[in-house]
PDB file as gemmi writes it, atoms N, CA and C in Angstrom:
CRYST1    1.000    1.000    1.000  90.00  90.00  90.00 P 1                      
ATOM      1  N   MET A   1       0.844  -1.137  -0.039  1.00  0.00           N  
ATOM      2  CA  MET A   1      -0.025  -0.016  -0.010  1.00  0.00           C  
ATOM      3  C   MET A   1       0.859   1.319   0.014  1.00  0.00           C  
ATOM      4  N   HIS A   2       0.493   2.230  -0.727  1.00  0.00           N  
ATOM      5  CA  HIS A   2       1.267   3.518  -0.811  1.00  0.00           C  
ATOM      6  C   HIS A   2       1.274   4.229   0.634  1.00  0.00           C  
ATOM      7  N   PRO A   3       2.233   4.805   0.816  1.00  0.00           N  
ATOM      8  CA  PRO A   3       2.245   5.654   2.143  1.00  0.00           C  
ATOM      9  C   PRO A   3       1.369   6.660   2.365  1.00  0.00           C  
ATOM     10  N   LEU A   4       1.129   7.317   1.182  1.00  0.00           N  
ATOM     11  CA  LEU A   4      -0.050   8.443   1.214  1.00  0.00           C  
ATOM     12  C   LEU A   4      -1.265   7.811   1.554  1.00  0.00           C  
ATOM     13  N   ALA A   5      -1.539   6.686   0.968  1.00  0.00           N  
ATOM     14  CA  ALA A   5      -3.000   6.085   1.215  1.00  0.00           C  
ATOM     15  C   ALA A   5      -3.075   5.829   2.701  1.00  0.00           C  
ATOM     16  N   ILE A   6      -1.986   5.374   3.402  1.00  0.00           N  
ATOM     17  CA  ILE A   6      -2.180   5.024   4.759  1.00  0.00           C  
ATOM     18  C   ILE A   6      -2.267   6.322   5.484  1.00  0.00           C  
ATOM     19  N   PHE A   7      -1.772   7.470   5.037  1.00  0.00           N  
ATOM     20  CA  PHE A   7      -1.961   8.653   5.609  1.00  0.00           C  
ATOM     21  C   PHE A   7      -3.273   9.378   5.512  1.00  0.00           C  
ATOM     22  N   PHE A   8      -3.945   9.203   4.288  1.00  0.00           N  
ATOM     23  CA  PHE A   8      -5.251   9.970   4.031  1.00  0.00           C  
ATOM     24  C   PHE A   8      -6.438   8.949   4.227  1.00  0.00           C  
ATOM     25  N   LEU A   9      -6.317   7.852   4.207  1.00  0.00           N  
ATOM     26  CA  LEU A   9      -7.512   6.960   4.376  1.00  0.00           C  
ATOM     27  C   LEU A   9      -8.184   7.203   5.732  1.00  0.00           C  
ATOM     28  N   PRO A  10      -7.463   7.362   6.778  1.00  0.00           N  
ATOM     29  CA  PRO A  10      -8.230   7.727   8.048  1.00  0.00           C  
ATOM     30  C   PRO A  10      -8.971   8.888   7.906  1.00  0.00           C  
ATOM     31  N   PHE A  11      -8.344   9.922   7.327  1.00  0.00           N  
ATOM     32  CA  PHE A  11      -9.209  11.296   7.114  1.00  0.00           C  
ATOM     33  C   PHE A  11     -10.331  11.025   6.401  1.00  0.00           C  
ATOM     34  N   PHE A  12     -10.373  10.404   5.214  1.00  0.00           N  
ATOM     35  CA  PHE A  12     -11.499  10.265   4.432  1.00  0.00           C  
ATOM     36  C   PHE A  12     -12.533   9.458   5.155  1.00  0.00           C  
ATOM     37  N   GLY A  13     -12.181   8.330   5.878  1.00  0.00           N  
ATOM     38  CA  GLY A  13     -13.056   7.648   6.700  1.00  0.00           C  
ATOM     39  C   GLY A  13     -13.701   8.458   8.075  1.00  0.00           C  
ATOM     40  N   PHE A  14     -12.950   9.264   8.545  1.00  0.00           N  
ATOM     41  CA  PHE A  14     -13.422   9.935   9.605  1.00  0.00           C  
ATOM     42  C   PHE A  14     -14.399  11.023   9.018  1.00  0.00           C  
ATOM     43  N   GLY A  15     -14.085  11.630   7.886  1.00  0.00           N  
ATOM     44  CA  GLY A  15     -14.979  12.714   7.142  1.00  0.00           C  
ATOM     45  C   GLY A  15     -16.286  11.925   6.872  1.00  0.00           C  
ATOM     46  N   PHE A  16     -16.261  10.655   6.315  1.00  0.00           N  
ATOM     47  CA  PHE A  16     -17.513  10.028   5.905  1.00  0.00           C  
ATOM     48  C   PHE A  16     -18.336   9.890   7.175  1.00  0.00           C  
ATOM     49  N   VAL A  17     -17.808   9.385   8.221  1.00  0.00           N  
ATOM     50  CA  VAL A  17     -18.489   9.079   9.515  1.00  0.00           C  
ATOM     51  C   VAL A  17     -19.024  10.265  10.022  1.00  0.00           C  
ATOM     52  N   MET A  18     -18.356  11.375   9.985  1.00  0.00           N  
ATOM     53  CA  MET A  18     -18.777  12.662  10.541  1.00  0.00           C  
ATOM     54  C   MET A  18     -19.930  13.331   9.718  1.00  0.00           C  
ATOM     55  N   TYR A  19     -19.911  13.213   8.317  1.00  0.00           N  
ATOM     56  CA  TYR A  19     -20.968  13.730   7.377  1.00  0.00           C  
ATOM     57  C   TYR A  19     -22.235  12.808   7.885  1.00  0.00           C  
ATOM     58  N   PHE A  20     -22.140  11.464   7.988  1.00  0.00           N  
ATOM     59  CA  PHE A  20     -23.230  10.763   8.206  1.00  0.00           C  
ATOM     60  C   PHE A  20     -23.554  10.630   9.619  1.00  0.00           C  
ATOM     61  N   LEU A  21     -23.055  11.132  10.516  1.00  0.00           N  
ATOM     62  CA  LEU A  21     -23.252  10.964  11.985  1.00  0.00           C  
ATOM     63  C   LEU A  21     -24.691  11.062  12.310  1.00  0.00           C  
ATOM     64  N   PRO A  22     -25.529  12.001  11.842  1.00  0.00           N  
ATOM     65  CA  PRO A  22     -26.992  12.128  12.085  1.00  0.00           C  
ATOM     66  C   PRO A  22     -27.555  10.770  11.639  1.00  0.00           C  
ATOM     67  N   THR A  23     -27.222  10.107  10.524  1.00  0.00           N  
ATOM     68  CA  THR A  23     -27.982   9.030  10.101  1.00  0.00           C  
ATOM     69  C   THR A  23     -27.619   7.829  10.944  1.00  0.00           C  
ATOM     70  N   ILE A  24     -26.199   7.810  11.498  1.00  0.00           N  
ATOM     71  CA  ILE A  24     -25.685   6.737  12.208  1.00  0.00           C  
ATOM     72  C   ILE A  24     -26.421   6.711  13.604  1.00  0.00           C  
ATOM     73  N   ILE A  25     -26.610   8.023  14.102  1.00  0.00           N  
ATOM     74  CA  ILE A  25     -27.299   8.219  15.543  1.00  0.00           C  
ATOM     75  C   ILE A  25     -28.771   7.784  15.361  1.00  0.00           C  
ATOM     76  N   ALA A  26     -29.547   8.099  14.307  1.00  0.00           N  
ATOM     77  CA  ALA A  26     -30.857   7.860  14.038  1.00  0.00           C  
ATOM     78  C   ALA A  26     -30.934   6.344  14.069  1.00  0.00           C  
ATOM     79  N   ALA A  27     -30.041   5.677  13.153  1.00  0.00           N  
ATOM     80  CA  ALA A  27     -30.096   4.179  13.116  1.00  0.00           C  
ATOM     81  C   ALA A  27     -29.907   3.478  14.479  1.00  0.00           C  
ATOM     82  N   ALA A  28     -28.934   3.957  15.242  1.00  0.00           N  
ATOM     83  CA  ALA A  28     -28.544   3.285  16.460  1.00  0.00           C  
ATOM     84  C   ALA A  28     -29.784   3.514  17.530  1.00  0.00           C  
ATOM     85  N   ARG A  29     -30.586   4.616  17.479  1.00  0.00           N  
ATOM     86  CA  ARG A  29     -31.562   4.903  18.242  1.00  0.00           C  
ATOM     87  C   ARG A  29     -32.941   4.305  17.825  1.00  0.00           C  
ATOM     88  N   SER A  30     -32.840   3.673  16.592  1.00  0.00           N  
ATOM     89  CA  SER A  30     -34.114   2.935  15.978  1.00  0.00           C  
ATOM     90  C   SER A  30     -35.272   4.094  15.806  1.00  0.00           C  
ATOM     91  N   LYS A  31     -34.902   5.331  15.225  1.00  0.00           N  
ATOM     92  CA  LYS A  31     -35.996   6.239  14.957  1.00  0.00           C  
ATOM     93  C   LYS A  31     -36.848   5.783  13.936  1.00  0.00           C  
ATOM     94  N   ARG A  32     -38.045   6.309  14.052  1.00  0.00           N  
ATOM     95  CA  ARG A  32     -39.038   6.039  13.082  1.00  0.00           C  
ATOM     96  C   ARG A  32     -38.811   6.762  11.578  1.00  0.00           C  
ATOM     97  N   ASP A  33     -38.073   7.811  11.651  1.00  0.00           N  
ATOM     98  CA  ASP A  33     -37.795   8.572  10.499  1.00  0.00           C  
ATOM     99  C   ASP A  33     -36.328   8.402   9.970  1.00  0.00           C  
ATOM    100  N   THR A  34     -35.741   7.180  10.180  1.00  0.00           N  
ATOM    101  CA  THR A  34     -34.383   7.141   9.943  1.00  0.00           C  
ATOM    102  C   THR A  34     -34.121   7.319   8.387  1.00  0.00           C  
ATOM    103  N   THR A  35     -35.111   6.850   7.582  1.00  0.00           N  
ATOM    104  CA  THR A  35     -35.003   7.024   6.107  1.00  0.00           C  
ATOM    105  C   THR A  35     -35.012   8.602   5.639  1.00  0.00           C  
ATOM    106  N   ALA A  36     -36.005   9.118   6.359  1.00  0.00           N  
ATOM    107  CA  ALA A  36     -36.079  10.637   6.114  1.00  0.00           C  
ATOM    108  C   ALA A  36     -34.736  11.313   6.486  1.00  0.00           C  
ATOM    109  N   ILE A  37     -34.216  11.045   7.748  1.00  0.00           N  
ATOM    110  CA  ILE A  37     -33.064  11.703   8.221  1.00  0.00           C  
ATOM    111  C   ILE A  37     -31.881  11.268   7.316  1.00  0.00           C  
ATOM    112  N   LEU A  38     -31.781  10.098   6.802  1.00  0.00           N  
ATOM    113  CA  LEU A  38     -30.621   9.809   5.814  1.00  0.00           C  
ATOM    114  C   LEU A  38     -30.825  10.504   4.486  1.00  0.00           C  
ATOM    115  N   LEU A  39     -32.078  10.780   4.011  1.00  0.00           N  
ATOM    116  CA  LEU A  39     -32.309  11.612   2.767  1.00  0.00           C  
ATOM    117  C   LEU A  39     -31.908  13.084   2.938  1.00  0.00           C  
ATOM    118  N   LEU A  40     -32.369  13.605   4.072  1.00  0.00           N  
ATOM    119  CA  LEU A  40     -32.015  14.930   4.418  1.00  0.00           C  
ATOM    120  C   LEU A  40     -30.436  15.043   4.580  1.00  0.00           C  
ATOM    121  N   ASN A  41     -29.765  14.279   5.191  1.00  0.00           N  
ATOM    122  CA  ASN A  41     -28.431  14.081   5.627  1.00  0.00           C  
ATOM    123  C   ASN A  41     -27.689  14.139   4.192  1.00  0.00           C  
ATOM    124  N   PHE A  42     -28.108  13.188   3.366  1.00  0.00           N  
ATOM    125  CA  PHE A  42     -27.367  12.904   1.975  1.00  0.00           C  
ATOM    126  C   PHE A  42     -27.586  14.103   1.178  1.00  0.00           C  
ATOM    127  N   PHE A  43     -28.738  14.711   1.047  1.00  0.00           N  
ATOM    128  CA  PHE A  43     -29.087  15.747  -0.046  1.00  0.00           C  
ATOM    129  C   PHE A  43     -28.665  17.243   0.419  1.00  0.00           C  
ATOM    130  N   LEU A  44     -28.715  17.358   1.704  1.00  0.00           N  
ATOM    131  CA  LEU A  44     -28.555  18.847   2.332  1.00  0.00           C  
ATOM    132  C   LEU A  44     -27.578  18.939   3.415  1.00  0.00           C  
ATOM    133  N   GLY A  45     -26.960  17.661   3.586  1.00  0.00           N  
ATOM    134  CA  GLY A  45     -25.913  17.773   4.815  1.00  0.00           C  
ATOM    135  C   GLY A  45     -24.688  18.476   4.458  1.00  0.00           C  
ATOM    136  N   TRP A  46     -24.345  18.887   3.123  1.00  0.00           N  
ATOM    137  CA  TRP A  46     -23.242  19.584   2.695  1.00  0.00           C  
ATOM    138  C   TRP A  46     -23.457  21.080   3.016  1.00  0.00           C  
ATOM    139  N   THR A  47     -24.771  21.388   3.320  1.00  0.00           N  
ATOM    140  CA  THR A  47     -25.126  22.996   3.512  1.00  0.00           C  
ATOM    141  C   THR A  47     -24.792  23.342   4.909  1.00  0.00           C  
ATOM    142  N   MET A  48     -24.510  22.305   5.811  1.00  0.00           N  
ATOM    143  CA  MET A  48     -24.146  22.557   7.154  1.00  0.00           C  
ATOM    144  C   MET A  48     -25.514  22.758   7.941  1.00  0.00           C  
ATOM    145  N   ILE A  49     -26.410  23.550   7.409  1.00  0.00           N  
ATOM    146  CA  ILE A  49     -27.741  23.862   8.059  1.00  0.00           C  
ATOM    147  C   ILE A  49     -28.515  22.486   8.108  1.00  0.00           C  
ATOM    148  N   GLY A  50     -28.452  21.781   6.718  1.00  0.00           N  
ATOM    149  CA  GLY A  50     -29.102  20.594   6.776  1.00  0.00           C  
ATOM    150  C   GLY A  50     -28.553  19.456   7.640  1.00  0.00           C  
ATOM    151  N   TRP A  51     -27.298  19.560   7.880  1.00  0.00           N  
ATOM    152  CA  TRP A  51     -26.617  18.504   8.810  1.00  0.00           C  
ATOM    153  C   TRP A  51     -27.024  18.746  10.254  1.00  0.00           C  
ATOM    154  N   VAL A  52     -27.041  20.166  10.600  1.00  0.00           N  
ATOM    155  CA  VAL A  52     -27.480  20.484  11.988  1.00  0.00           C  
ATOM    156  C   VAL A  52     -28.882  20.063  12.057  1.00  0.00           C  
ATOM    157  N   VAL A  53     -29.791  20.229  11.231  1.00  0.00           N  
ATOM    158  CA  VAL A  53     -31.186  19.984  11.380  1.00  0.00           C  
ATOM    159  C   VAL A  53     -31.404  18.416  11.364  1.00  0.00           C  
ATOM    160  N   ALA A  54     -30.515  17.665  10.656  1.00  0.00           N  
ATOM    161  CA  ALA A  54     -30.585  16.201  10.652  1.00  0.00           C  
ATOM    162  C   ALA A  54     -30.142  15.737  11.960  1.00  0.00           C  
ATOM    163  N   LEU A  55     -29.192  16.366  12.503  1.00  0.00           N  
ATOM    164  CA  LEU A  55     -28.611  15.862  13.760  1.00  0.00           C  
ATOM    165  C   LEU A  55     -29.508  16.084  14.904  1.00  0.00           C  
ATOM    166  N   ILE A  56     -30.225  17.439  14.945  1.00  0.00           N  
ATOM    167  CA  ILE A  56     -31.225  17.683  16.037  1.00  0.00           C  
ATOM    168  C   ILE A  56     -32.383  16.616  15.893  1.00  0.00           C  
ATOM    169  N   TRP A  57     -32.792  16.257  14.497  1.00  0.00           N  
ATOM    170  CA  TRP A  57     -33.951  15.393  14.484  1.00  0.00           C  
ATOM    171  C   TRP A  57     -33.579  13.908  14.923  1.00  0.00           C  
ATOM    172  N   ALA A  58     -32.279  13.579  14.655  1.00  0.00           N  
ATOM    173  CA  ALA A  58     -31.754  12.264  15.154  1.00  0.00           C  
ATOM    174  C   ALA A  58     -31.670  12.174  16.538  1.00  0.00           C  
ATOM    175  N   VAL A  59     -31.427  13.067  17.354  1.00  0.00           N  
ATOM    176  CA  VAL A  59     -31.275  13.110  18.910  1.00  0.00           C  
ATOM    177  C   VAL A  59     -32.579  13.342  19.482  1.00  0.00           C  
ATOM    178  N   LYS A  60     -33.436  13.925  18.737  1.00  0.00           N  
ATOM    179  CA  LYS A  60     -34.823  14.365  19.423  1.00  0.00           C  
ATOM    180  C   LYS A  60     -35.540  13.120  19.817  1.00  0.00           C  
ATOM    181  N   THR A  61     -36.246  13.019  20.841  1.00  0.00           N  
ATOM    182  CA  THR A  61     -37.057  11.891  21.380  1.00  0.00           C  
ATOM    183  C   THR A  61     -38.341  11.799  20.468  1.00  0.00           C  
ATOM    184  N   ASP A  62     -38.604  10.582  19.968  1.00  0.00           N  
ATOM    185  CA  ASP A  62     -39.924  10.277  19.285  1.00  0.00           C  
ATOM    186  C   ASP A  62     -41.111  10.675  20.222  1.00  0.00           C  
ATOM    187  N   VAL A  63     -42.052  11.250  19.833  1.00  0.00           N  
ATOM    188  CA  VAL A  63     -43.346  11.367  20.429  1.00  0.00           C  
ATOM    189  C   VAL A  63     -44.136  10.222  20.179  1.00  0.00           C  
ATOM    190  N   PRO A  64     -44.685   9.483  21.161  1.00  0.00           N  
ATOM    191  CA  PRO A  64     -45.458   8.406  20.941  1.00  0.00           C  
ATOM    192  C   PRO A  64     -46.637   8.602  20.166  1.00  0.00           C  
ATOM    193  N   VAL A  65     -46.996   7.667  19.264  1.00  0.00           N  
ATOM    194  CA  VAL A  65     -48.163   7.812  18.461  1.00  0.00           C  
ATOM    195  C   VAL A  65     -49.335   7.347  19.186  1.00  0.00           C  
ATOM    196  N   ALA A  66     -50.371   8.139  19.158  1.00  0.00           N  
ATOM    197  CA  ALA A  66     -51.670   7.860  19.841  1.00  0.00           C  
ATOM    198  C   ALA A  66     -52.519   6.875  19.029  1.00  0.00           C  
ATOM    199  N   VAL A  67     -52.843   5.850  19.530  1.00  0.00           N  
ATOM    200  CA  VAL A  67     -53.767   4.826  18.910  1.00  0.00           C  
ATOM    201  C   VAL A  67     -55.198   5.103  19.410  1.00  0.00           C  
ATOM    202  N   ARG A  68     -56.155   5.365  18.536  1.00  0.00           N  
ATOM    203  CA  ARG A  68     -57.455   5.454  18.883  1.00  0.00           C  
ATOM    204  C   ARG A  68     -58.313   4.382  18.794  1.00  0.00           C  
TER     205      ARG A  68                                                      
END                                                                             
């Protein structure tokens, strides 16, 4: 393996994990809207506002659904 690959691979991996952190948190917490959070994160995460909104959505507690 090339020495530069050994140097840069952790940075790209860390960046990938940080970019998709809201999705990872939502999946770990078994959120109802994990797919929606993934789509918001994927399409608008680069704007940083979309990333923050997805992160807040991922850590927010789900409101129980009332069954009538």
